[in-house]
C-alpha atoms as an extended CHARMM CRD file, in Angstrom:
* protein
*
       288  EXT
         1         1  MET       CA              0.0000000000        0.0000000000        0.0000000000  PROA      1               0.0000000000
         2         2  SER       CA              2.8120000000        2.4210000000        0.8420000000  PROA      2               0.0000000000
         3         3  HSD       CA              4.3790000000        1.7720000000       -2.5620000000  PROA      3               0.0000000000
         4         4  GLU       CA              1.1320000000        2.6760000000       -4.3300000000  PROA      4               0.0000000000
         5         5  GLN       CA              0.8390000000        5.8340000000       -2.2670000000  PROA      5               0.0000000000
         6         6  ALA       CA              4.4230000000        6.7520000000       -3.1080000000  PROA      6               0.0000000000
         7         7  ARG       CA              3.7350000000        6.3290000000       -6.8200000000  PROA      7               0.0000000000
         8         8  GLN       CA              0.6550000000        8.5160000000       -6.5120000000  PROA      8               0.0000000000
         9         9  PHE       CA              2.7650000000       11.2860000000       -5.0280000000  PROA      9               0.0000000000
        10        10  VAL       CA              5.2640000000       10.8680000000       -7.8780000000  PROA      10              0.0000000000
        11        11  ASN       CA              2.4320000000       11.2090000000      -10.3930000000  PROA      11              0.0000000000
        12        12  GLU       CA              1.2190000000       14.3510000000       -8.6350000000  PROA      12              0.0000000000
        13        13  ALA       CA              4.7450000000       15.7740000000       -8.7480000000  PROA      13              0.0000000000
        14        14  GLY       CA              5.0180000000       15.0990000000      -12.4830000000  PROA      14              0.0000000000
        15        15  GLU       CA              1.7610000000       16.9220000000      -13.1090000000  PROA      15              0.0000000000
        16        16  ALA       CA              2.8590000000       19.8400000000      -10.9040000000  PROA      16              0.0000000000
        17        17  ILE       CA              6.1100000000       20.1740000000      -12.8530000000  PROA      17              0.0000000000
        18        18  ARG       CA              4.1700000000       20.2920000000      -16.1290000000  PROA      18              0.0000000000
        19        19  LYS       CA              2.2120000000       23.2190000000      -14.6990000000  PROA      19              0.0000000000
        20        20  GLY       CA              5.3590000000       24.9760000000      -13.4470000000  PROA      20              0.0000000000
        21        21  GLN       CA              4.4140000000       24.3880000000       -9.8080000000  PROA      21              0.0000000000
        22        22  PHE       CA              7.8570000000       23.2940000000       -8.6680000000  PROA      22              0.0000000000
        23        23  GLN       CA              7.4760000000       23.8490000000       -4.9320000000  PROA      23              0.0000000000
        24        24  GLU       CA              4.2580000000       21.8330000000       -4.9520000000  PROA      24              0.0000000000
        25        25  ALA       CA              6.1360000000       19.1010000000       -6.8090000000  PROA      25              0.0000000000
        26        26  LEU       CA              8.8140000000       19.0440000000       -4.1160000000  PROA      26              0.0000000000
        27        27  ASN       CA              6.1760000000       18.7250000000       -1.4100000000  PROA      27              0.0000000000
        28        28  SER       CA              4.6840000000       15.6800000000       -3.1420000000  PROA      28              0.0000000000
        29        29  LEU       CA              8.1140000000       14.1570000000       -3.7190000000  PROA      29              0.0000000000
        30        30  GLU       CA              9.0850000000       14.5280000000       -0.0710000000  PROA      30              0.0000000000
        31        31  ARG       CA              6.0390000000       12.4550000000        0.8210000000  PROA      31              0.0000000000
        32        32  SER       CA              6.8420000000        9.9080000000       -1.8680000000  PROA      32              0.0000000000
        33        33  ILE       CA             10.4580000000        9.4870000000       -0.7790000000  PROA      33              0.0000000000
        34        34  ALA       CA              9.3990000000        9.1900000000        2.8520000000  PROA      34              0.0000000000
        35        35  LEU       CA              7.2790000000        6.1930000000        1.8540000000  PROA      35              0.0000000000
        36        36  ASP       CA              9.6960000000        4.7050000000       -0.6980000000  PROA      36              0.0000000000
        37        37  SER       CA             13.2720000000        5.9670000000       -0.8700000000  PROA      37              0.0000000000
        38        38  SER       CA             14.2630000000        3.4800000000       -3.5950000000  PROA      38              0.0000000000
        39        39  ASP       CA             12.3310000000        5.0820000000       -6.4770000000  PROA      39              0.0000000000
        40        40  SER       CA             14.8460000000        6.5780000000       -8.9050000000  PROA      40              0.0000000000
        41        41  GLU       CA             12.1700000000        8.5020000000      -10.8180000000  PROA      41              0.0000000000
        42        42  ALA       CA             11.1920000000       10.3840000000       -7.6670000000  PROA      42              0.0000000000
        43        43  PHE       CA             14.7350000000       11.6870000000       -7.3330000000  PROA      43              0.0000000000
        44        44  VAL       CA             14.8830000000       12.6390000000      -11.0300000000  PROA      44              0.0000000000
        45        45  LEU       CA             11.7320000000       14.7200000000      -10.6190000000  PROA      45              0.0000000000
        46        46  GLN       CA             13.0980000000       16.1780000000       -7.4060000000  PROA      46              0.0000000000
        47        47  ALA       CA             16.2630000000       17.2220000000       -9.2320000000  PROA      47              0.0000000000
        48        48  VAL       CA             14.2260000000       18.8160000000      -12.0290000000  PROA      48              0.0000000000
        49        49  ALA       CA             12.1900000000       20.8030000000       -9.5080000000  PROA      49              0.0000000000
        50        50  TYR       CA             15.3040000000       21.9310000000       -7.6240000000  PROA      50              0.0000000000
        51        51  SER       CA             16.9260000000       23.0130000000      -10.8840000000  PROA      51              0.0000000000
        52        52  HSD       CA             13.9430000000       25.1800000000      -11.8150000000  PROA      52              0.0000000000
        53        53  LEU       CA             13.9470000000       26.6900000000       -8.3240000000  PROA      53              0.0000000000
        54        54  GLN       CA             17.5960000000       27.7610000000       -8.7790000000  PROA      54              0.0000000000
        55        55  GLU       CA             19.0030000000       25.3030000000       -6.2490000000  PROA      55              0.0000000000
        56        56  PRO       CA             21.6900000000       23.6440000000       -8.3950000000  PROA      56              0.0000000000
        57        57  GLU       CA             23.5520000000       21.8850000000       -5.5800000000  PROA      57              0.0000000000
        58        58  LYS       CA             20.4250000000       20.1410000000       -4.3490000000  PROA      58              0.0000000000
        59        59  ALA       CA             19.5210000000       19.2460000000       -7.9420000000  PROA      59              0.0000000000
        60        60  THR       CA             22.9590000000       17.7010000000       -8.4800000000  PROA      60              0.0000000000
        61        61  GLU       CA             22.6620000000       15.6670000000       -5.2900000000  PROA      61              0.0000000000
        62        62  SER       CA             19.2240000000       14.3590000000       -6.3250000000  PROA      62              0.0000000000
        63        63  PHE       CA             20.4730000000       13.3940000000       -9.7870000000  PROA      63              0.0000000000
        64        64  ARG       CA             23.3710000000       11.4450000000       -8.2870000000  PROA      64              0.0000000000
        65        65  GLN       CA             20.9730000000        9.6870000000       -5.9220000000  PROA      65              0.0000000000
        66        66  ALA       CA             18.7040000000        8.7750000000       -8.8460000000  PROA      66              0.0000000000
        67        67  ILE       CA             21.6230000000        7.2690000000      -10.7630000000  PROA      67              0.0000000000
        68        68  SER       CA             22.9280000000        5.3730000000       -7.7420000000  PROA      68              0.0000000000
        69        69  LEU       CA             19.4940000000        3.8040000000       -7.2850000000  PROA      69              0.0000000000
        70        70  ALA       CA             19.0990000000        2.9330000000      -10.9810000000  PROA      70              0.0000000000
        71        71  PRO       CA             22.4090000000        2.9490000000      -12.9260000000  PROA      71              0.0000000000
        72        72  LEU       CA             20.4990000000        2.1540000000      -16.1420000000  PROA      72              0.0000000000
        73        73  ASN       CA             18.0040000000        5.0130000000      -15.7990000000  PROA      73              0.0000000000
        74        74  GLN       CA             18.6360000000        6.8130000000      -19.0740000000  PROA      74              0.0000000000
        75        75  LYS       CA             16.2510000000        9.6280000000      -18.1710000000  PROA      75              0.0000000000
        76        76  ALA       CA             18.4290000000       10.4700000000      -15.1730000000  PROA      76              0.0000000000
        77        77  TYR       CA             21.6280000000       10.6370000000      -17.2490000000  PROA      77              0.0000000000
        78        78  TYR       CA             20.0910000000       12.8440000000      -19.9310000000  PROA      78              0.0000000000
        79        79  ASN       CA             18.4580000000       15.2880000000      -17.5410000000  PROA      79              0.0000000000
        80        80  PHE       CA             21.6210000000       15.3500000000      -15.4270000000  PROA      80              0.0000000000
        81        81  ALA       CA             23.5950000000       16.1900000000      -18.5710000000  PROA      81              0.0000000000
        82        82  VAL       CA             21.3020000000       19.1440000000      -19.3480000000  PROA      82              0.0000000000
        83        83  HSD       CA             21.5290000000       20.3110000000      -15.7390000000  PROA      83              0.0000000000
        84        84  LEU       CA             25.3520000000       20.2040000000      -15.7960000000  PROA      84              0.0000000000
        85        85  TYR       CA             25.3740000000       22.0030000000      -19.1380000000  PROA      85              0.0000000000
        86        86  SER       CA             23.2390000000       24.7830000000      -17.6490000000  PROA      86              0.0000000000
        87        87  LEU       CA             25.9230000000       25.1430000000      -14.9420000000  PROA      87              0.0000000000
        88        88  ASP       CA             28.6160000000       25.4030000000      -17.6490000000  PROA      88              0.0000000000
        89        89  LYS       CA             30.1570000000       22.0850000000      -16.5200000000  PROA      89              0.0000000000
        90        90  LYS       CA             30.4510000000       20.9550000000      -20.0970000000  PROA      90              0.0000000000
        91        91  GLU       CA             32.9380000000       18.1070000000      -19.6710000000  PROA      91              0.0000000000
        92        92  GLU       CA             30.7890000000       16.4460000000      -17.0130000000  PROA      92              0.0000000000
        93        93  ALA       CA             27.6780000000       17.1440000000      -19.0810000000  PROA      93              0.0000000000
        94        94  LEU       CA             29.2470000000       15.4800000000      -22.1210000000  PROA      94              0.0000000000
        95        95  ALA       CA             30.0820000000       12.3870000000      -20.0950000000  PROA      95              0.0000000000
        96        96  MET       CA             26.4860000000       12.1170000000      -18.8570000000  PROA      96              0.0000000000
        97        97  ALA       CA             25.1040000000       12.7120000000      -22.3630000000  PROA      97              0.0000000000
        98        98  LYS       CA             27.3110000000        9.9620000000      -23.8000000000  PROA      98              0.0000000000
        99        99  GLU       CA             26.1270000000        7.5700000000      -21.1160000000  PROA      99              0.0000000000
       100       100  ALA       CA             22.5380000000        8.4850000000      -21.9790000000  PROA      100             0.0000000000
       101       101  ILE       CA             23.2650000000        7.7400000000      -25.6400000000  PROA      101             0.0000000000
       102       102  ARG       CA             24.8650000000        4.4160000000      -24.7290000000  PROA      102             0.0000000000
       103       103  LEU       CA             21.6980000000        3.4250000000      -22.9090000000  PROA      103             0.0000000000
       104       104  ASP       CA             19.3860000000        4.7320000000      -25.6510000000  PROA      104             0.0000000000
       105       105  PRO       CA             21.1240000000        5.2440000000      -29.0130000000  PROA      105             0.0000000000
       106       106  HSD       CA             17.8790000000        6.5040000000      -30.5630000000  PROA      106             0.0000000000
       107       107  HSD       CA             17.2970000000        9.4420000000      -28.2150000000  PROA      107             0.0000000000
       108       108  GLY       CA             17.7480000000       12.5020000000      -30.4130000000  PROA      108             0.0000000000
       109       109  SER       CA             17.8920000000       15.0630000000      -27.6000000000  PROA      109             0.0000000000
       110       110  SER       CA             20.8490000000       13.3000000000      -25.9750000000  PROA      110             0.0000000000
       111       111  ILE       CA             22.6390000000       13.1720000000      -29.3140000000  PROA      111             0.0000000000
       112       112  GLU       CA             21.9090000000       16.8250000000      -30.0530000000  PROA      112             0.0000000000
       113       113  LEU       CA             23.1970000000       17.8960000000      -26.6400000000  PROA      113             0.0000000000
       114       114  ALA       CA             26.3950000000       15.8560000000      -26.9510000000  PROA      114             0.0000000000
       115       115  GLN       CA             27.0770000000       17.2370000000      -30.4400000000  PROA      115             0.0000000000
       116       116  ARG       CA             26.5280000000       20.7830000000      -29.2140000000  PROA      116             0.0000000000
       117       117  ILE       CA             28.9370000000       20.3470000000      -26.3030000000  PROA      117             0.0000000000
       118       118  GLU       CA             31.5950000000       18.8280000000      -28.5630000000  PROA      118             0.0000000000
       119       119  LYS       CA             31.2760000000       21.7810000000      -30.9400000000  PROA      119             0.0000000000
       120       120  GLU       CA             31.4620000000       24.3610000000      -28.1420000000  PROA      120             0.0000000000
       121       121  THR       CA             34.4360000000       22.7340000000      -26.4160000000  PROA      121             0.0000000000
       122       122  GLY       CA             36.3700000000       21.9090000000      -29.5830000000  PROA      122             0.0000000000
       123       123  VAL       CA             36.3070000000       18.1810000000      -28.8810000000  PROA      123             0.0000000000
       124       124  ALA       CA             36.6500000000       15.9730000000      -31.9260000000  PROA      124             0.0000000000
       125       125  PRO       CA             33.1510000000       14.8680000000      -32.9760000000  PROA      125             0.0000000000
       126       126  SER       CA             32.3800000000       11.3680000000      -31.7790000000  PROA      126             0.0000000000
       127       127  ILE       CA             28.5960000000       11.3280000000      -31.7640000000  PROA      127             0.0000000000
       128       128  ALA       CA             26.9310000000       10.1130000000      -34.9310000000  PROA      128             0.0000000000
       129       129  ALA       CA             23.3610000000       10.5880000000      -36.0100000000  PROA      129             0.0000000000
       130       130  PRO       CA             20.9300000000        8.1760000000      -34.3720000000  PROA      130             0.0000000000
       131       131  PRO       CA             20.5960000000        4.8520000000      -36.1620000000  PROA      131             0.0000000000
       132       132  GLN       CA             17.4020000000        4.2080000000      -38.0350000000  PROA      132             0.0000000000
       133       133  MET       CA             14.9090000000        2.3210000000      -35.9550000000  PROA      133             0.0000000000
       134       134  ALA       CA             13.3050000000       -0.7560000000      -37.3830000000  PROA      134             0.0000000000
       135       135  PRO       CA              9.5980000000       -0.3570000000      -38.0930000000  PROA      135             0.0000000000
       136       136  PRO       CA              7.4230000000       -1.6130000000      -35.2660000000  PROA      136             0.0000000000
       137       137  PRO       CA              5.8520000000       -5.0320000000      -35.7390000000  PROA      137             0.0000000000
       138       138  GLU       CA              2.3200000000       -5.0500000000      -37.0420000000  PROA      138             0.0000000000
       139       139  ILE       CA             -0.2080000000       -5.2850000000      -34.2630000000  PROA      139             0.0000000000
       140       140  PRO       CA             -2.9410000000       -7.8620000000      -34.8440000000  PROA      140             0.0000000000
       141       141  SER       CA             -6.3020000000       -6.2910000000      -35.4410000000  PROA      141             0.0000000000
       142       142  GLN       CA             -7.8520000000       -7.9910000000      -32.4480000000  PROA      142             0.0000000000
       143       143  GLN       CA             -5.5760000000       -6.0910000000      -30.0750000000  PROA      143             0.0000000000
       144       144  SER       CA             -6.5490000000       -2.6200000000      -28.9820000000  PROA      144             0.0000000000
       145       145  GLN       CA             -4.6700000000        0.1490000000      -30.7720000000  PROA      145             0.0000000000
       146       146  PRO       CA             -3.0150000000        2.8340000000      -28.6200000000  PROA      146             0.0000000000
       147       147  ASP       CA             -4.5220000000        6.2940000000      -28.8030000000  PROA      147             0.0000000000
       148       148  LEU       CA             -1.5500000000        8.3590000000      -29.9810000000  PROA      148             0.0000000000
       149       149  SER       CA             -3.5460000000       11.5860000000      -29.8190000000  PROA      149             0.0000000000
       150       150  ALA       CA             -4.2160000000       11.1890000000      -26.1080000000  PROA      150             0.0000000000
       151       151  PRO       CA             -2.1680000000       13.3200000000      -23.6660000000  PROA      151             0.0000000000
       152       152  PRO       CA              0.6210000000       11.5710000000      -21.7590000000  PROA      152             0.0000000000
       153       153  GLN       CA             -0.3000000000        9.8030000000      -18.5730000000  PROA      153             0.0000000000
       154       154  ILE       CA              0.0370000000       11.7550000000      -15.3440000000  PROA      154             0.0000000000
       155       155  GLY       CA              3.5770000000       11.3520000000      -14.0930000000  PROA      155             0.0000000000
       156       156  GLY       CA              4.9680000000       10.6290000000      -17.5460000000  PROA      156             0.0000000000
       157       157  TYR       CA              7.8270000000       12.5670000000      -19.0730000000  PROA      157             0.0000000000
       158       158  TYR       CA              7.8250000000       15.2290000000      -21.7270000000  PROA      158             0.0000000000
       159       159  ARG       CA              8.9570000000       14.5520000000      -25.2750000000  PROA      159             0.0000000000
       160       160  GLY       CA              8.6070000000       10.8260000000      -25.1350000000  PROA      160             0.0000000000
       161       161  GLY       CA             10.1360000000       10.3610000000      -21.7370000000  PROA      161             0.0000000000
       162       162  TYR       CA             12.4550000000       13.2560000000      -20.9570000000  PROA      162             0.0000000000
       163       163  TYR       CA             12.2440000000       16.6010000000      -19.2270000000  PROA      163             0.0000000000
       164       164  ASP       CA             13.6540000000       19.5370000000      -21.1390000000  PROA      164             0.0000000000
       165       165  TYR       CA             15.1770000000       22.5080000000      -19.3920000000  PROA      165             0.0000000000
       166       166  PRO       CA             14.8420000000       26.0410000000      -20.6970000000  PROA      166             0.0000000000
       167       167  GLN       CA             17.9270000000       27.7230000000      -22.0640000000  PROA      167             0.0000000000
       168       168  PRO       CA             20.0990000000       28.7700000000      -19.1310000000  PROA      168             0.0000000000
       169       169  VAL       CA             19.4320000000       32.3940000000      -18.2320000000  PROA      169             0.0000000000
       170       170  HSD       CA             23.0170000000       33.1400000000      -17.2330000000  PROA      170             0.0000000000
       171       171  SER       CA             26.2800000000       32.8180000000      -19.1070000000  PROA      171             0.0000000000
       172       172  LEU       CA             28.5160000000       34.6090000000      -16.5650000000  PROA      172             0.0000000000
       173       173  ARG       CA             29.1020000000       32.5420000000      -13.4480000000  PROA      173             0.0000000000
       174       174  PHE       CA             29.7060000000       35.4470000000      -11.0420000000  PROA      174             0.0000000000
       175       175  VAL       CA             26.4040000000       37.0570000000      -12.0550000000  PROA      175             0.0000000000
       176       176  GLU       CA             24.5400000000       33.7810000000      -11.5440000000  PROA      176             0.0000000000
       177       177  ASN       CA             26.1590000000       33.3010000000       -8.1380000000  PROA      177             0.0000000000
       178       178  MET       CA             24.9770000000       36.7370000000       -7.0090000000  PROA      178             0.0000000000
       179       179  GLY       CA             21.3590000000       35.7690000000       -7.6890000000  PROA      179             0.0000000000
       180       180  LYS       CA             18.8640000000       38.5060000000       -6.8540000000  PROA      180             0.0000000000
       181       181  GLY       CA             21.6970000000       40.6210000000       -5.4740000000  PROA      181             0.0000000000
       182       182  TRP       CA             22.7580000000       41.3940000000       -9.0360000000  PROA      182             0.0000000000
       183       183  ASP       CA             19.2870000000       42.7510000000       -9.8210000000  PROA      183             0.0000000000
       184       184  TRP       CA             19.3060000000       44.8620000000       -6.6600000000  PROA      184             0.0000000000
       185       185  ILE       CA             22.6210000000       46.3870000000       -7.7260000000  PROA      185             0.0000000000
       186       186  GLY       CA             21.0620000000       47.3450000000      -11.0480000000  PROA      186             0.0000000000
       187       187  TRP       CA             18.0640000000       48.9670000000       -9.4210000000  PROA      187             0.0000000000
       188       188  GLY       CA             20.3280000000       50.7300000000       -6.9110000000  PROA      188             0.0000000000
       189       189  LEU       CA             22.3270000000       52.2560000000       -9.7500000000  PROA      189             0.0000000000
       190       190  ALA       CA             19.1260000000       53.2590000000      -11.5440000000  PROA      190             0.0000000000
       191       191  VAL       CA             17.7080000000       55.0000000000       -8.4580000000  PROA      191             0.0000000000
       192       192  ALA       CA             21.0080000000       56.7330000000       -7.7060000000  PROA      192             0.0000000000
       193       193  GLY       CA             21.3570000000       57.8210000000      -11.3160000000  PROA      193             0.0000000000
       194       194  ILE       CA             17.8370000000       59.2070000000      -11.4520000000  PROA      194             0.0000000000
       195       195  GLY       CA             18.6420000000       61.0990000000       -8.2560000000  PROA      195             0.0000000000
       196       196  GLY       CA             21.6200000000       62.5770000000      -10.0610000000  PROA      196             0.0000000000
       197       197  LEU       CA             19.4110000000       63.5460000000      -12.9890000000  PROA      197             0.0000000000
       198       198  ILE       CA             17.0520000000       65.3900000000      -10.6160000000  PROA      198             0.0000000000
       199       199  ARG       CA             20.0710000000       67.0970000000       -9.0580000000  PROA      199             0.0000000000
       200       200  ALA       CA             21.2480000000       68.1920000000      -12.5020000000  PROA      200             0.0000000000
       201       201  PHE       CA             17.9340000000       69.9250000000      -13.1740000000  PROA      201             0.0000000000
       202       202  THR       CA             18.1770000000       71.5640000000       -9.7530000000  PROA      202             0.0000000000
       203       203  PHE       CA             21.6910000000       72.7420000000      -10.6080000000  PROA      203             0.0000000000
       204       204  LEU       CA             20.4300000000       74.2500000000      -13.8660000000  PROA      204             0.0000000000
       205       205  SER       CA             17.8130000000       76.1880000000      -11.9150000000  PROA      205             0.0000000000
       206       206  ARG       CA             20.6760000000       77.8180000000       -9.9940000000  PROA      206             0.0000000000
       207       207  PHE       CA             22.7080000000       78.4350000000      -13.1290000000  PROA      207             0.0000000000
       208       208  ASN       CA             22.1000000000       82.2050000000      -13.2320000000  PROA      208             0.0000000000
       209       209  GLN       CA             23.0900000000       82.5450000000       -9.5760000000  PROA      209             0.0000000000
       210       210  ILE       CA             26.3120000000       80.6290000000      -10.1510000000  PROA      210             0.0000000000
       211       211  MET       CA             27.1280000000       82.7170000000      -13.2290000000  PROA      211             0.0000000000
       212       212  GLN       CA             26.6620000000       85.9230000000      -11.2300000000  PROA      212             0.0000000000
       213       213  GLN       CA             29.0410000000       84.6580000000       -8.5580000000  PROA      213             0.0000000000
       214       214  MET       CA             31.5850000000       83.7870000000      -11.2270000000  PROA      214             0.0000000000
       215       215  GLN       CA             31.2490000000       87.2270000000      -12.8580000000  PROA      215             0.0000000000
       216       216  SER       CA             31.9290000000       88.8290000000       -9.4950000000  PROA      216             0.0000000000
       217       217  GLY       CA             35.2750000000       87.0390000000       -9.3940000000  PROA      217             0.0000000000
       218       218  GLY       CA             34.3170000000       83.8330000000       -7.6140000000  PROA      218             0.0000000000
       219       219  ASP       CA             36.1800000000       80.5960000000       -8.2950000000  PROA      219             0.0000000000
       220       220  PRO       CA             33.7270000000       78.1790000000      -10.0250000000  PROA      220             0.0000000000
       221       221  PHE       CA             35.3000000000       75.1420000000       -8.3400000000  PROA      221             0.0000000000
       222       222  ALA       CA             35.1790000000       76.8460000000       -4.9580000000  PROA      222             0.0000000000
       223       223  ILE       CA             31.5490000000       77.7440000000       -5.5390000000  PROA      223             0.0000000000
       224       224  GLN       CA             30.6910000000       74.1300000000       -6.3470000000  PROA      224             0.0000000000
       225       225  ALA       CA             32.7540000000       72.8620000000       -3.4140000000  PROA      225             0.0000000000
       226       226  GLN       CA             30.9650000000       75.1850000000       -0.9740000000  PROA      226             0.0000000000
       227       227  SER       CA             27.5840000000       73.7940000000       -2.0010000000  PROA      227             0.0000000000
       228       228  GLY       CA             28.8380000000       70.2260000000       -2.1540000000  PROA      228             0.0000000000
       229       229  SER       CA             28.2550000000       70.2140000000       -5.8860000000  PROA      229             0.0000000000
       230       230  LEU       CA             31.7840000000       69.1670000000       -6.8360000000  PROA      230             0.0000000000
       231       231  ALA       CA             31.7620000000       66.0240000000       -4.6820000000  PROA      231             0.0000000000
       232       232  ALA       CA             28.2440000000       65.2140000000       -5.8170000000  PROA      232             0.0000000000
       233       233  SER       CA             29.2440000000       65.6630000000       -9.4520000000  PROA      233             0.0000000000
       234       234  LEU       CA             32.1200000000       63.2250000000       -9.0730000000  PROA      234             0.0000000000
       235       235  PHE       CA             29.8510000000       60.7220000000       -7.3220000000  PROA      235             0.0000000000
       236       236  PHE       CA             27.1500000000       60.8260000000       -9.9820000000  PROA      236             0.0000000000
       237       237  ASP       CA             29.7290000000       60.6800000000      -12.7840000000  PROA      237             0.0000000000
       238       238  PHE       CA             30.9210000000       57.4450000000      -11.1680000000  PROA      238             0.0000000000
       239       239  VAL       CA             27.3360000000       56.1540000000      -10.9830000000  PROA      239             0.0000000000
       240       240  TYR       CA             26.7620000000       56.8700000000      -14.6830000000  PROA      240             0.0000000000
       241       241  LEU       CA             29.9660000000       55.0160000000      -15.5500000000  PROA      241             0.0000000000
       242       242  MET       CA             28.9020000000       52.0440000000      -13.3960000000  PROA      242             0.0000000000
       243       243  ILE       CA             25.5510000000       51.9790000000      -15.1900000000  PROA      243             0.0000000000
       244       244  ILE       CA             27.3740000000       51.4810000000      -18.4770000000  PROA      244             0.0000000000
       245       245  VAL       CA             29.5520000000       48.7510000000      -16.9620000000  PROA      245             0.0000000000
       246       246  TYR       CA             26.5360000000       47.0460000000      -15.3650000000  PROA      246             0.0000000000
       247       247  MET       CA             24.5510000000       46.9700000000      -18.5890000000  PROA      247             0.0000000000
       248       248  CYS       CA             27.5380000000       45.5960000000      -20.5170000000  PROA      248             0.0000000000
       249       249  PHE       CA             27.8450000000       42.6880000000      -18.0840000000  PROA      249             0.0000000000
       250       250  ASP       CA             24.1050000000       42.0700000000      -17.9200000000  PROA      250             0.0000000000
       251       251  ILE       CA             23.6640000000       42.0850000000      -21.7040000000  PROA      251             0.0000000000
       252       252  ALA       CA             26.5870000000       39.6900000000      -22.0810000000  PROA      252             0.0000000000
       253       253  ASP       CA             25.2940000000       37.4660000000      -19.2750000000  PROA      253             0.0000000000
       254       254  ARG       CA             21.7340000000       37.2020000000      -20.6010000000  PROA      254             0.0000000000
       255       255  ARG       CA             22.6650000000       37.3830000000      -24.2960000000  PROA      255             0.0000000000
       256       256  GLU       CA             20.4310000000       40.4000000000      -24.8800000000  PROA      256             0.0000000000
       257       257  ASN       CA             20.5310000000       42.9070000000      -27.7380000000  PROA      257             0.0000000000
       258       258  TRP       CA             23.6250000000       45.1350000000      -27.6610000000  PROA      258             0.0000000000
       259       259  LEU       CA             21.6420000000       47.9530000000      -29.2800000000  PROA      259             0.0000000000
       260       260  TRP       CA             20.5970000000       48.8500000000      -25.7320000000  PROA      260             0.0000000000
       261       261  MET       CA             24.0780000000       50.3360000000      -25.2960000000  PROA      261             0.0000000000
       262       262  VAL       CA             23.4890000000       52.9920000000      -27.9780000000  PROA      262             0.0000000000
       263       263  PRO       CA             20.9120000000       55.0750000000      -26.0420000000  PROA      263             0.0000000000
       264       264  ASN       CA             22.7760000000       54.2110000000      -22.8450000000  PROA      264             0.0000000000
       265       265  ALA       CA             25.9950000000       55.8010000000      -24.0730000000  PROA      265             0.0000000000
       266       266  LEU       CA             24.2310000000       58.8260000000      -25.5700000000  PROA      266             0.0000000000
       267       267  ALA       CA             22.1280000000       59.4710000000      -22.4720000000  PROA      267             0.0000000000
       268       268  CYS       CA             25.1960000000       59.1800000000      -20.2430000000  PROA      268             0.0000000000
       269       269  CYS       CA             26.2440000000       62.6630000000      -21.3790000000  PROA      269             0.0000000000
       270       270  PHE       CA             23.4390000000       64.2420000000      -19.3190000000  PROA      270             0.0000000000
       271       271  GLY       CA             22.7820000000       61.4890000000      -16.7730000000  PROA      271             0.0000000000
       272       272  GLY       CA             19.7910000000       60.0400000000      -18.5850000000  PROA      272             0.0000000000
       273       273  ASN       CA             21.2670000000       56.5450000000      -18.8080000000  PROA      273             0.0000000000
       274       274  ALA       CA             19.7270000000       55.8300000000      -15.3960000000  PROA      274             0.0000000000
       275       275  LEU       CA             16.3310000000       56.0150000000      -17.0850000000  PROA      275             0.0000000000
       276       276  ILE       CA             17.6010000000       53.7310000000      -19.8610000000  PROA      276             0.0000000000
       277       277  LEU       CA             18.7500000000       51.2150000000      -17.2510000000  PROA      277             0.0000000000
       278       278  ALA       CA             15.3580000000       51.3020000000      -15.5120000000  PROA      278             0.0000000000
       279       279  VAL       CA             13.5430000000       50.6990000000      -18.8070000000  PROA      279             0.0000000000
       280       280  TYR       CA             15.9670000000       47.8890000000      -19.6490000000  PROA      280             0.0000000000
       281       281  LEU       CA             15.4440000000       46.1720000000      -16.2850000000  PROA      281             0.0000000000
       282       282  LEU       CA             11.6730000000       46.3750000000      -16.6930000000  PROA      282             0.0000000000
       283       283  PHE       CA             11.2400000000       45.5280000000      -20.3620000000  PROA      283             0.0000000000
       284       284  GLY       CA             14.5850000000       44.7090000000      -21.9840000000  PROA      284             0.0000000000
       285       285  ARG       CA             15.2090000000       41.2970000000      -20.4770000000  PROA      285             0.0000000000
       286       286  ARG       CA             13.6280000000       38.3750000000      -22.2690000000  PROA      286             0.0000000000
       287       287  THR       CA             11.6940000000       35.9350000000      -20.1200000000  PROA      287             0.0000000000
       288       288  ARG       CA             13.0470000000       32.3890000000      -20.2280000000  PROA      288             0.0000000000
């Protein structure tokens, strides 16, 4: 009875993952594993959920547990390979992908992933196209035909038995490691820069007063220093420069469109690149 209950929780987790409800999937899998800790599929699903929740270390641990429980579980090797590839551990990913191909030479996604890694790492190609599968034997008419148009059973895998991960969001490891902190830095620069833009307009409102002081023989740098304007100007110039640096790293990390740097550079001349950064953070990043 406990085994049947465990499988029911696994099925619920598979359905939750299809719907993008990864925390709910983990809750079901915790119950399943508590009842039956020998089910390799439960750990594969757990790893998939952890990966989507940006907990790569836990995902790696679950994948290794799944493989230790079922060394011939091809689904575990393939999904582990994609997970390692998303972490930029391409050599380990290639090894897992090759093992997946060894267990299922016809699985196109494993072959495609291995070929991609070999191309990116400069490894000599060793993965051939999948062999042609023999046509399935004819099923006698008295047997019931499978309904190929029906949706997969609850708890089944996508694409004929395998979970697919979205393209990794990050390509720079230090940005990925910072997590939400990186986004907070961006918004901090945007807010500070917009504050500098407001200050610039305030400074322009005092322009006539400053010009009168200069005409009366005042030192312009001394005038700015007395009002704190010189230090503030240096600070905001630094902020505007950091905005450019931040956007360069973020565009490279997320593989966004470099045309965002054109208005950024132009607006930097008057402090408007803070507004460009804010617009970019809100609308410029593609959702993956």
